[in-house]
C-alpha positions as CSV (number, residue, x, y, z in Angstrom):
1,M,0.0,0.0,0.0
2,R,1.0,3.6,-0.2
3,P,2.5,4.9,3.1
4,R,2.1,8.6,2.5
5,T,-0.1,11.2,0.8
6,A,0.2,12.2,-2.9
7,P,-1.7,14.9,-4.7
8,T,-5.2,14.1,-5.7
9,P,-5.9,15.5,-9.2
10,R,-9.2,15.1,-11.0
11,V,-9.7,13.4,-14.3
12,A,-9.6,16.2,-16.9
13,T,-8.9,15.3,-20.5
14,V,-9.7,16.7,-24.0
15,A,-11.7,14.6,-26.5
16,A,-8.9,14.8,-29.1
17,A,-6.4,13.6,-26.6
18,L,-8.6,10.7,-25.7
19,L,-9.1,9.7,-29.3
20,G,-5.4,9.9,-30.0
21,L,-4.5,7.8,-27.0
22,L,-7.1,5.2,-28.0
23,L,-5.8,5.0,-31.5
24,S,-2.3,4.6,-30.3
25,F,-3.4,1.7,-28.1
26,L,-5.3,-0.1,-30.8
27,S,-2.7,0.4,-33.5
28,L,0.0,-1.6,-31.7
29,G,0.2,-5.2,-32.9
30,A,1.1,-8.0,-30.6
31,P,4.8,-8.8,-30.6
32,A,6.2,-12.2,-31.3
33,H,6.3,-14.2,-28.1
34,A,7.1,-17.5,-26.6
35,A,4.5,-20.2,-26.1
36,P,2.9,-19.8,-22.6
37,T,3.7,-22.4,-20.0
38,G,1.0,-21.2,-17.5
39,F,-1.0,-18.0,-17.1
40,R,-1.0,-15.9,-20.2
41,I,-2.5,-12.7,-21.6
42,D,-4.7,-13.0,-24.7
43,N,-6.7,-10.2,-26.2
44,G,-6.4,-8.2,-23.0
45,R,-7.6,-11.0,-20.8
46,L,-5.8,-13.1,-18.2
47,L,-6.1,-16.7,-19.1
48,E,-4.9,-19.9,-17.4
49,A,-2.9,-22.4,-19.5
50,S,-6.1,-24.3,-20.1
51,G,-7.6,-21.2,-21.7
52,N,-9.9,-20.5,-18.8
53,D,-10.6,-16.8,-18.2
54,F,-9.3,-16.1,-14.7
55,V,-10.6,-13.1,-12.7
56,M,-8.8,-12.4,-9.4
57,R,-10.9,-12.0,-6.3
58,G,-8.7,-11.8,-3.3
59,V,-6.7,-9.8,-0.7
60,N,-3.2,-8.7,0.2
61,H,-1.3,-10.4,3.0
62,A,1.7,-8.8,4.7
63,H,3.8,-12.0,4.9
64,T,7.2,-10.4,5.2
65,W,6.3,-8.5,8.4
66,Y,4.3,-11.5,9.8
67,P,6.0,-14.6,8.6
68,D,4.6,-16.6,11.5
69,R,1.0,-15.9,10.2
70,I,1.2,-18.2,7.2
71,S,-2.0,-19.9,8.4
72,S,-3.7,-16.7,7.2
73,L,-3.7,-18.2,3.7
74,A,-6.1,-21.0,4.8
75,H,-8.3,-18.4,6.4
76,I,-8.3,-16.2,3.3
77,K,-9.3,-19.2,1.2
78,A,-12.1,-20.1,3.7
79,K,-13.6,-16.6,3.2
80,G,-14.0,-17.4,-0.5
81,A,-10.9,-15.8,-2.1
82,N,-9.3,-17.3,-5.2
83,T,-6.1,-15.2,-5.1
84,V,-3.7,-13.8,-2.5
85,R,-1.1,-11.1,-3.1
86,V,1.8,-11.8,-0.8
87,V,4.2,-9.1,0.4
88,L,7.8,-10.1,0.2
89,S,11.1,-8.2,0.8
90,S,14.3,-8.3,-1.1
91,G,16.2,-7.5,2.1
92,D,16.9,-3.9,1.3
93,R,14.3,-2.4,3.7
94,W,13.0,-5.3,5.6
95,T,14.1,-8.9,6.4
96,R,14.7,-10.8,3.2
97,N,12.4,-13.6,2.2
98,D,14.8,-16.3,1.0
99,T,14.3,-19.0,-1.5
100,A,13.1,-21.6,1.0
101,D,10.5,-19.1,2.4
102,V,9.3,-18.2,-1.1
103,A,8.9,-21.9,-1.9
104,N,7.0,-22.4,1.2
105,V,4.6,-19.5,0.4
106,V,4.0,-21.0,-3.0
107,S,3.4,-24.4,-1.5
108,Q,0.9,-23.0,1.0
109,C,-0.9,-21.1,-1.7
110,K,-1.3,-24.4,-3.7
111,Q,-2.3,-26.4,-0.7
112,N,-5.1,-23.8,-0.1
113,R,-6.0,-23.7,-3.8
114,L,-5.1,-20.0,-4.2
115,I,-3.3,-18.3,-7.0
116,C,-0.2,-16.5,-5.6
117,V,0.7,-13.0,-6.7
118,L,4.1,-12.4,-5.2
119,E,5.4,-8.8,-4.9
120,V,8.6,-7.1,-3.6
121,H,7.7,-4.2,-1.3
122,D,11.1,-2.6,-1.0
123,T,10.5,-0.5,-4.2
124,T,7.6,1.4,-2.6
125,G,7.8,5.1,-3.3
126,Y,11.2,5.0,-5.1
127,G,12.6,8.5,-5.8
128,E,10.7,10.0,-2.9
129,Q,10.8,7.4,0.0
130,S,14.2,7.0,1.7
131,G,15.6,3.6,1.3
132,A,13.3,2.5,-1.5
133,V,15.1,0.5,-4.3
134,T,14.8,0.3,-8.1
135,L,12.8,-2.1,-10.2
136,S,16.1,-3.4,-11.5
137,R,17.1,-4.3,-7.9
138,A,13.7,-6.0,-7.5
139,A,14.3,-8.0,-10.6
140,D,17.7,-9.1,-9.2
141,Y,15.8,-10.4,-6.2
142,W,13.4,-12.5,-8.3
143,I,16.4,-14.0,-10.1
144,S,18.0,-14.9,-6.8
145,V,14.9,-16.9,-5.8
146,Q,14.1,-18.2,-9.3
147,S,14.5,-21.8,-8.3
148,A,11.4,-21.5,-6.0
149,L,9.4,-20.2,-8.9
150,T,10.4,-22.2,-12.0
151,G,7.7,-24.6,-12.9
152,Q,5.1,-22.7,-10.9
153,E,3.8,-20.6,-13.9
154,D,0.3,-22.2,-13.5
155,Y,0.0,-20.9,-9.9
156,V,2.2,-17.8,-9.5
157,I,2.2,-14.3,-11.0
158,V,5.3,-12.2,-10.4
159,N,4.5,-8.6,-9.4
160,I,8.0,-7.1,-9.9
161,G,7.8,-4.3,-7.3
162,N,5.2,-2.5,-5.2
163,E,4.3,1.1,-6.1
164,P,7.8,1.6,-7.7
165,Y,7.8,5.4,-7.9
166,G,6.5,8.1,-5.6
167,N,5.8,11.6,-6.9
168,T,9.4,12.4,-7.9
169,N,10.9,11.5,-11.3
170,Y,8.0,9.2,-11.9
171,T,8.3,9.7,-15.7
172,S,11.2,7.2,-15.6
173,W,8.7,4.5,-14.7
174,T,8.2,3.6,-18.4
175,A,11.8,2.8,-19.3
176,D,12.5,1.2,-15.9
177,T,9.5,-1.1,-16.2
178,K,10.4,-2.2,-19.7
179,A,14.0,-2.9,-18.6
180,A,12.9,-4.9,-15.6
181,I,10.5,-7.0,-17.6
182,Q,13.2,-7.7,-20.2
183,K,15.7,-8.6,-17.4
184,L,13.3,-11.2,-16.1
185,R,12.6,-12.6,-19.5
186,T,16.3,-12.9,-20.3
187,A,16.8,-14.7,-17.0
188,G,14.2,-17.3,-18.1
189,F,11.1,-16.2,-16.3
190,D,8.0,-17.5,-18.2
191,H,5.4,-16.3,-15.7
192,T,2.8,-13.6,-16.2
193,I,4.4,-10.4,-14.9
194,M,2.4,-7.8,-13.0
195,V,3.6,-4.2,-13.0
196,D,2.4,-1.5,-10.5
197,A,1.7,2.1,-11.4
198,P,3.9,5.0,-10.2
199,N,2.7,7.9,-8.0
200,W,2.5,5.5,-5.0
201,G,0.6,3.1,-7.3
202,Q,-2.3,5.5,-8.1
203,D,-1.0,6.9,-11.5
204,W,-2.6,10.3,-10.9
205,A,-0.3,11.7,-13.7
206,F,-1.4,8.9,-16.0
207,T,2.1,7.7,-16.8
208,M,1.1,4.0,-16.8
209,R,-2.2,4.6,-18.5
210,D,-0.6,6.6,-21.4
211,N,2.4,4.2,-21.8
212,A,0.9,0.9,-21.1
213,A,0.7,-0.1,-24.7
214,S,4.4,0.4,-25.2
215,V,5.3,-1.4,-22.0
216,F,3.2,-4.4,-23.1
217,A,4.8,-4.4,-26.5
218,A,8.3,-4.4,-24.8
219,D,7.6,-7.8,-23.2
220,P,8.9,-10.4,-25.7
221,D,6.3,-12.9,-24.2
222,A,3.4,-10.4,-24.4
223,N,2.5,-11.6,-20.9
224,T,2.3,-8.5,-18.7
225,I,-0.7,-7.3,-16.7
226,F,-1.0,-3.8,-15.2
227,S,-1.9,-3.0,-11.6
228,I,-3.6,0.2,-10.4
229,H,-3.9,1.0,-6.7
230,M,-7.1,2.8,-5.8
231,Y,-7.1,5.0,-2.7
232,G,-7.9,8.7,-2.4
233,V,-7.2,9.6,-6.0
234,F,-10.1,7.4,-7.0
235,D,-12.9,8.9,-4.9
236,T,-15.5,9.4,-7.6
237,A,-17.3,6.9,-9.9
238,A,-16.3,8.9,-13.0
239,E,-12.6,8.5,-12.2
240,I,-12.8,4.8,-11.5
241,T,-15.0,4.0,-14.5
242,D,-12.9,6.1,-16.9
243,Y,-9.5,4.7,-15.9
244,L,-10.5,1.0,-16.0
245,N,-12.5,1.4,-19.2
246,R,-9.5,2.9,-21.0
247,F,-7.6,-0.3,-20.5
248,V,-10.5,-2.6,-21.4
249,T,-11.2,-0.7,-24.6
250,A,-7.5,-0.8,-25.6
251,K,-7.5,-4.6,-24.8
252,L,-4.7,-4.1,-22.3
253,P,-5.0,-6.2,-19.1
254,I,-5.6,-4.4,-15.8
255,V,-6.3,-5.4,-12.2
256,V,-7.0,-3.3,-9.1
257,G,-4.0,-4.6,-7.1
258,E,-4.8,-2.6,-4.0
259,F,-7.7,-0.6,-2.7
260,G,-9.5,0.2,0.6
261,H,-12.7,1.7,1.9
262,D,-10.9,4.8,3.3
263,H,-7.4,6.3,3.4
264,S,-5.5,9.3,4.7
265,D,-5.4,10.9,1.2
266,G,-9.1,10.7,0.6
267,N,-12.1,8.4,0.7
268,P,-12.0,5.9,-2.2
269,D,-15.3,4.9,-3.7
270,E,-15.0,1.2,-2.9
271,D,-18.6,0.4,-4.0
272,T,-17.9,1.7,-7.6
273,I,-14.5,-0.1,-7.6
274,L,-16.2,-3.4,-6.8
275,A,-19.2,-2.8,-9.2
276,V,-17.1,-1.7,-12.2
277,A,-14.6,-4.6,-11.7
278,Q,-17.5,-7.0,-11.7
279,Q,-19.1,-5.4,-14.7
280,L,-15.9,-5.4,-16.7
281,R,-14.8,-8.8,-15.3
282,L,-11.6,-7.4,-13.9
283,G,-9.6,-8.7,-10.9
284,Y,-9.3,-6.9,-7.6
285,L,-7.2,-7.5,-4.4
286,G,-8.2,-5.6,-1.3
287,W,-5.7,-4.2,1.2
288,S,-5.2,-6.0,3.5
289,W,-5.9,-9.1,5.6
290,S,-4.5,-7.9,9.0
291,G,-1.5,-6.3,10.7
292,N,-1.7,-2.7,9.5
293,G,-0.1,0.0,11.7
294,G,1.0,3.6,11.5
295,G,-2.5,5.0,11.6
296,V,-4.1,2.9,8.9
297,E,-5.3,0.0,11.2
298,Y,-8.8,0.6,9.8
299,L,-7.7,-1.2,6.6
300,D,-7.5,-4.5,8.5
301,M,-10.1,-7.0,7.3
302,V,-9.9,-9.1,10.4
303,T,-8.8,-8.1,13.9
304,N,-5.4,-9.5,15.1
305,F,-5.4,-12.1,12.3
306,D,-8.5,-13.7,13.8
307,P,-10.7,-14.9,10.9
308,N,-13.7,-14.9,13.2
309,Q,-13.4,-11.1,13.8
310,L,-14.3,-9.5,10.5
311,T,-14.0,-5.7,10.6
312,S,-16.5,-3.5,8.8
313,W,-14.1,-3.3,5.8
314,G,-13.6,-7.1,5.8
315,Q,-17.4,-7.6,6.0
316,R,-17.9,-5.3,3.0
317,L,-15.2,-6.8,0.9
318,F,-15.9,-10.5,1.5
319,N,-19.7,-10.5,2.0
320,G,-21.0,-7.3,0.5
321,A,-22.4,-6.6,-3.0
322,N,-20.0,-7.6,-5.8
323,G,-17.7,-8.9,-3.0
324,I,-15.4,-11.9,-2.9
325,A,-17.9,-14.5,-1.6
326,A,-20.5,-13.6,-4.3
327,T,-18.1,-13.3,-7.3
328,A,-15.0,-15.4,-6.8
329,K,-14.4,-18.5,-8.9
330,E,-11.6,-20.9,-8.1
331,A,-8.8,-21.3,-10.6
332,A,-9.5,-24.1,-13.1
333,I,-6.1,-25.6,-12.4
334,Y,-7.5,-26.6,-9.0
335,S,-11.2,-27.2,-9.7
336,S,-10.5,-29.3,-12.8
337,G,-7.8,-31.3,-11.1
338,G,-5.2,-30.2,-13.6
339,G,-1.5,-30.5,-12.9
340,D,0.3,-32.3,-10.1
341,T,-1.3,-31.4,-6.8
342,T,-0.5,-34.6,-4.9
343,P,2.0,-33.9,-2.1
344,P,4.8,-36.3,-1.1
345,T,4.5,-38.5,2.0
346,A,5.7,-37.1,5.3
347,P,9.5,-37.6,5.9
348,G,10.5,-39.8,8.8
349,T,11.0,-38.4,12.3
350,P,14.3,-36.5,12.5
351,A,17.1,-38.0,14.6
352,V,19.5,-35.5,16.3
353,S,23.3,-35.8,16.7
354,G,26.3,-33.7,17.2
355,V,24.6,-31.2,19.6
356,T,26.9,-28.3,20.7
357,S,26.2,-25.0,22.2
358,S,25.4,-23.5,18.8
359,S,24.7,-26.3,16.3
360,A,23.2,-29.7,15.8
361,T,22.7,-32.2,13.0
362,L,19.4,-33.7,11.9
363,K,18.8,-36.8,9.8
364,W,15.5,-38.4,8.6
365,S,14.2,-41.1,6.3
366,A,13.2,-40.0,2.9
367,A,9.7,-39.1,1.8
368,T,8.2,-40.7,-1.4
369,D,6.4,-39.0,-4.3
370,A,5.0,-40.3,-7.6
371,T,7.1,-37.7,-9.6
372,G,10.0,-37.5,-7.2
373,V,11.0,-35.5,-4.1
374,T,13.1,-32.5,-5.0
375,G,14.0,-31.1,-1.5
376,Y,13.2,-30.7,2.2
377,D,12.4,-27.8,4.4
378,V,13.6,-28.0,8.0
379,V,11.3,-25.8,10.3
380,R,11.6,-24.7,13.8
381,V,8.4,-25.3,15.7
382,G,7.2,-23.3,18.8
383,G,4.6,-21.0,20.1
384,G,2.0,-22.2,17.7
385,S,4.0,-21.2,14.7
386,E,6.9,-22.5,12.6
387,T,9.8,-20.9,10.8
388,V,11.9,-22.3,8.0
389,A,15.5,-22.8,9.4
390,T,17.1,-24.3,6.3
391,S,16.4,-26.2,3.1
392,T,18.3,-29.2,1.6
393,T,18.1,-31.7,-1.2
394,T,19.4,-34.5,1.0
395,T,18.0,-36.2,4.1
396,T,20.4,-34.5,6.5
397,A,20.9,-30.9,7.7
398,T,23.3,-29.2,10.0
399,L,21.7,-26.3,12.0
400,T,24.0,-23.5,13.1
401,G,23.7,-20.2,14.9
402,L,21.7,-21.8,17.8
403,S,21.8,-20.3,21.3
404,P,23.5,-22.1,24.2
405,A,21.4,-23.9,26.8
406,T,18.2,-23.5,24.8
407,S,15.5,-26.0,24.0
408,Y,14.7,-26.4,20.3
409,T,12.0,-28.3,18.4
410,F,12.3,-29.0,14.7
411,A,10.4,-30.9,12.0
412,V,10.8,-31.5,8.3
413,Y,8.6,-31.1,5.1
414,A,9.3,-32.6,1.7
415,R,8.7,-30.9,-1.6
416,D,8.2,-32.3,-5.1
417,A,8.9,-30.8,-8.6
418,A,5.5,-29.2,-8.8
419,G,6.0,-27.4,-5.5
420,N,3.6,-29.6,-3.5
421,R,4.6,-29.8,0.2
422,S,4.2,-32.9,2.3
423,P,2.5,-33.2,5.6
424,R,4.9,-32.3,8.4
425,S,7.1,-35.0,10.0
426,A,7.0,-35.7,13.7
427,T,9.0,-33.3,15.7
428,V,12.3,-33.8,17.6
429,T,13.3,-31.7,20.6
430,F,16.8,-31.2,22.0
431,T,18.7,-28.7,24.2
432,T,22.0,-27.2,23.2
433,S,24.9,-27.4,25.7
434,S,25.7,-24.4,27.9
435,G,28.8,-23.2,26.1
436,G,29.3,-19.5,25.9
437,S,31.6,-17.5,28.2
438,A,31.4,-15.2,31.2
439,S,29.7,-11.9,30.5
440,S,31.9,-9.5,28.7
441,C,29.2,-7.3,27.2
442,G,26.6,-4.8,28.3
443,V,23.4,-3.7,26.5
444,G,21.4,-0.5,26.9
445,Y,17.9,-0.6,25.4
446,R,15.6,2.3,25.2
447,V,12.5,3.5,23.2
448,T,13.3,6.9,21.6
449,S,9.8,7.6,20.2
450,S,6.5,5.8,19.8
451,W,3.2,6.2,18.0
452,P,0.0,4.1,17.8
453,G,1.0,0.7,16.5
454,G,4.7,1.4,16.3
455,F,7.9,2.8,17.9
456,Q,11.6,3.5,17.4
457,G,14.2,2.0,19.6
458,E,17.9,2.2,20.2
459,I,20.3,-0.5,21.5
460,T,23.8,0.4,22.7
461,L,26.1,-2.7,22.7
462,R,29.2,-2.3,25.0
463,N,32.3,-4.4,25.0
464,T,33.1,-4.8,28.8
465,G,35.9,-7.3,28.1
466,T,39.7,-6.7,27.8
467,S,40.0,-7.6,24.0
468,A,38.2,-6.5,20.9
469,I,35.1,-8.2,19.6
470,N,35.5,-9.0,15.9
471,G,32.1,-10.1,14.5
472,W,29.0,-10.6,16.6
473,T,25.4,-11.8,16.7
474,L,23.1,-10.2,19.3
475,R,19.9,-12.0,20.3
476,W,16.9,-11.2,22.5
477,T,13.3,-12.0,22.9
478,F,10.5,-9.4,22.8
479,P,8.1,-9.9,25.8
480,D,5.0,-8.9,23.8
481,S,4.1,-8.8,20.1
482,Q,6.7,-6.3,18.9
483,R,8.1,-7.0,15.4
484,I,11.2,-5.3,13.8
485,T,10.3,-3.5,10.6
486,N,13.7,-1.9,9.9
487,L,17.1,-1.9,11.6
488,W,20.3,0.0,10.9
489,G,23.7,-1.1,12.2
490,G,23.1,-4.8,11.5
491,T,20.9,-7.3,9.7
492,A,17.9,-8.5,11.7
493,T,15.9,-11.7,11.4
494,Q,12.9,-12.4,13.6
495,S,11.1,-15.7,14.3
496,G,8.0,-15.1,16.5
497,S,9.3,-13.0,19.4
498,E,12.9,-14.0,19.0
499,V,15.2,-11.5,17.3
500,S,18.7,-12.1,16.0
501,V,20.9,-9.3,14.7
502,A,24.2,-9.9,12.8
503,A,26.7,-7.1,12.7
504,A,27.1,-4.8,9.7
505,S,30.6,-4.4,8.3
506,Y,30.9,-1.0,10.0
507,T,29.8,-2.3,13.4
508,A,31.4,-5.7,13.4
509,T,34.5,-4.6,15.5
510,I,34.0,-3.3,19.0
511,P,37.2,-2.4,20.8
512,A,37.7,-3.2,24.4
513,A,35.8,-0.6,26.5
514,G,34.1,0.5,23.2
515,S,30.5,0.4,22.0
516,V,28.3,0.5,18.9
517,T,24.7,1.7,18.6
518,L,21.9,0.1,16.7
519,G,18.6,1.8,15.7
520,F,15.4,0.2,14.6
521,T,11.7,0.7,14.1
522,A,9.1,-1.8,15.0
523,S,5.4,-2.5,15.3
524,R,3.7,-3.1,18.6
525,A,0.4,-3.7,20.3
526,T,-1.0,-1.5,23.1
527,T,1.8,-2.2,25.5
528,N,5.5,-2.1,24.7
529,P,7.5,-3.8,27.5
530,S,11.3,-3.9,27.0
531,P,13.4,-7.1,26.6
532,T,15.1,-8.2,29.8
533,A,17.9,-10.4,28.5
534,F,20.4,-10.3,25.6
535,T,23.1,-12.6,24.5
536,L,26.2,-11.8,22.4
537,N,27.7,-14.7,20.5
538,G,25.9,-17.0,22.9
539,A,27.1,-15.3,26.1
540,A,24.7,-13.4,28.4
541,C,25.1,-9.6,28.6
542,S,24.4,-7.4,31.5
543,V,21.4,-5.1,30.8
544,S,21.1,-1.5,31.9
């Protein structure tokens, strides 16, 4: 979604300009392109490989900020959705979603008979938002996780980058989008590619609208769909109807990739968005399932990820006129039984060996599958959730970076070539040895500012020993539901309430009697208690 306000112009065009634009759209012939292997675009429509016309009806889910809420996909499906747009991170602004995690998301989408639209959120507001990255950088991320996506063209649409320009230099969107599409095609991506509009996704300057034909023509596979985000800019029926009809008339594919019932920049006309999308048979994906903060909590569809607590927005989107329950149709790849959707058998119970203060080795008996097992995901289990610890193509894995004198529970999933994921193996629990050393570190933790749903914190890490620390990992557990959203001075990963921060290159060395300072932002619930214990490289630190 768009995190800040943009201008809200009104639709004002001249008839001659409209005619010229329409003719330019219609005069462009379809480029030569490769035979589709999954979803494809034909005559402005999104089709499955079978030729079935597919209309998205679904929601956005903030997976990268709430990786322990993967069960939300089952809840979203149970409400009637046929598609989920999943927020991922390239690691530039938030914790990176690695190949194993992406494969798990795809597997969970398939298990729940949902089409996956995967998007990189780190591009949001590029040119205006500090820290935002380019579409080229997002394309590099997709290439880095390509192994999780190859063969999933029937189930996955790749949304290159969320809202890839703010309101600065947004005219560069056209060339940058073409280049990113071509970069992915050169790398071998055969998926339908989705591209978001600039201007925080709302295209109020009509850059995407006026250049969509040339962007589509630049895709050698002719397999690109456009995504408009409708918030305060789209607060009248005329604006919504005009914008969407332009694309339909020009036979260019369009989907409403995000929208809400309200927003800080104005009051979108959600009733018209839903009605026109249904009339034109266009897809829509509401923002968002749960977990919003920073003053837009009203965009949650359910309260605290509880599917039994629909908000007024959730009630409207799922159960209202032209809503998901009334209009969604499951993808034919699922309802017709097409493709391999049979998962492997569960792997054997892992056996543990070689336990130290920071590592352990697991081994299990192989799973079986009609088309062959291609890999295994080892997950840590605890607190009602699970987190992928590592992935392997063999039946053994060595776990590293564990904390001393800590109880761990792990299990294993198998994956096949179609991305189907097996039932989970039985779990194994073990406790690492004490290890570590006497305390030679001190930690100062303080909240520097806070706001509803979020806060900013500072951690001072002191070397109280007599020799320099060269390289470090700091760990702590949040006592409530706090989640890191951004951190500087190191690289943060979070599993449930447990946080691990690896040193950045410029903070890795702490001289004797020296210190380094980390800063971060995080989401929170009503209360915000401070952590009470920290470890550095496995050794407990004093806390002040």
